[in-house]
C-alpha positions as CSV (number, residue, x, y, z in Angstrom):
1,M,0.0,0.0,0.0
2,K,2.8,2.4,0.8
3,N,4.3,2.0,-2.7
4,R,0.9,2.7,-4.3
5,L,0.7,6.0,-2.3
6,R,4.2,7.0,-3.3
7,K,3.3,6.4,-7.0
8,K,0.1,8.4,-6.6
9,N,2.1,11.3,-5.1
10,H,4.7,11.2,-7.9
11,K,1.9,11.2,-10.5
12,K,0.1,14.1,-8.7
13,Y,3.2,16.4,-8.9
14,L,4.5,15.3,-12.3
15,D,3.0,18.2,-14.3
16,D,4.1,20.8,-11.7
17,V,7.7,19.3,-11.7
18,A,7.8,19.4,-15.5
19,L,6.7,23.0,-15.6
20,E,8.9,24.2,-12.8
21,I,12.0,22.4,-14.0
22,S,11.5,23.7,-17.6
23,Q,11.4,27.2,-16.2
24,A,14.2,27.0,-13.5
25,S,17.4,28.6,-14.8
26,I,19.7,26.2,-12.9
27,W,18.0,23.2,-14.5
28,R,17.6,24.7,-18.0
29,K,21.3,25.6,-18.1
30,R,22.3,22.1,-16.8
31,L,20.0,20.4,-19.4
32,F,21.0,22.5,-22.3
33,Q,24.7,21.9,-21.6
34,S,24.2,18.1,-21.1
35,Q,24.5,15.3,-23.6
36,Y,21.3,13.8,-25.0
37,N,19.9,11.1,-22.6
38,E,22.2,12.1,-19.8
39,F,19.9,12.3,-16.8
40,F,20.0,14.2,-13.6
41,L,18.1,13.4,-10.4
42,V,15.8,16.0,-8.8
43,T,15.3,14.7,-5.3
44,Y,14.2,15.6,-1.8
45,E,17.7,14.5,-0.8
46,R,19.1,17.7,-2.5
47,I,16.3,20.0,-1.6
48,S,18.3,23.2,-2.4
49,E,18.2,22.2,-6.1
50,V,14.4,21.8,-6.1
51,P,12.4,24.8,-7.3
52,I,11.1,26.7,-4.2
53,Y,7.5,26.2,-5.1
54,L,7.9,22.4,-4.9
55,R,10.2,22.0,-1.8
56,V,7.4,21.2,0.7
57,A,5.9,18.5,-1.5
58,F,9.4,17.0,-2.3
59,S,10.2,16.8,1.4
60,R,6.8,15.6,2.6
61,Y,6.4,12.9,-0.1
62,K,10.1,12.0,-0.7
63,L,9.8,12.7,-4.4
64,K,12.4,11.8,-6.9
65,Y,12.4,12.5,-10.7
66,K,14.9,11.9,-13.4
67,I,15.3,14.7,-16.0
68,S,17.1,14.6,-19.3
69,K,17.4,16.2,-22.7
70,V,16.1,13.8,-25.4
71,K,16.1,13.9,-29.2
72,S,12.5,12.9,-29.6
73,S,9.3,12.1,-27.8
74,P,6.0,10.5,-28.5
75,E,4.4,14.0,-28.1
76,Y,4.6,16.6,-30.8
77,F,6.7,19.7,-30.3
78,D,7.5,22.5,-32.8
79,E,10.7,22.0,-34.8
80,G,13.7,23.5,-33.2
81,L,12.6,23.1,-29.6
82,I,14.8,21.2,-27.2
83,I,12.8,18.4,-25.5
84,F,13.2,17.7,-21.8
85,K,12.0,14.4,-20.4
86,I,10.7,14.3,-16.8
87,E,10.2,10.9,-15.3
88,A,9.4,9.7,-11.8
89,A,12.6,8.0,-10.8
90,D,11.0,4.8,-9.4
91,Y,8.0,4.7,-11.8
92,E,9.2,4.8,-15.4
93,K,5.7,5.0,-16.9
94,L,5.1,8.3,-15.2
95,V,6.6,10.6,-17.8
96,R,6.1,14.1,-19.2
97,Y,7.9,16.0,-21.9
98,S,8.5,19.7,-22.3
99,G,9.5,21.6,-25.5
100,N,12.0,24.4,-24.7
101,N,13.5,27.2,-26.6
102,D,17.2,27.5,-25.7
103,G,17.0,31.3,-25.7
104,N,19.4,31.7,-28.6
105,Q,16.8,31.1,-31.3
106,A,15.2,33.9,-33.1
107,I,11.4,34.1,-32.6
């Protein structure tokens, strides 16, 4: 039962984590400079790296997500966007993708 509750909490916060990570300058910089499919762990164990808005939830529910830059996704994004993959660390089927402009592209 405990595992089911952990999964439910990871699912509940997945969209918020995807949005906040995609907007947080520390994570954007880290992801843009990384290799494709190189993942980073966003975890309650390193709370200072968690966006402020999510710190209480991460601490309370012991949340962990893997984030990475990927070349493609099952979701459609405009050409030229960099795709971030956000996945619950212990639940690989809980995944969101985010299309991101690297800031150097002309709009």
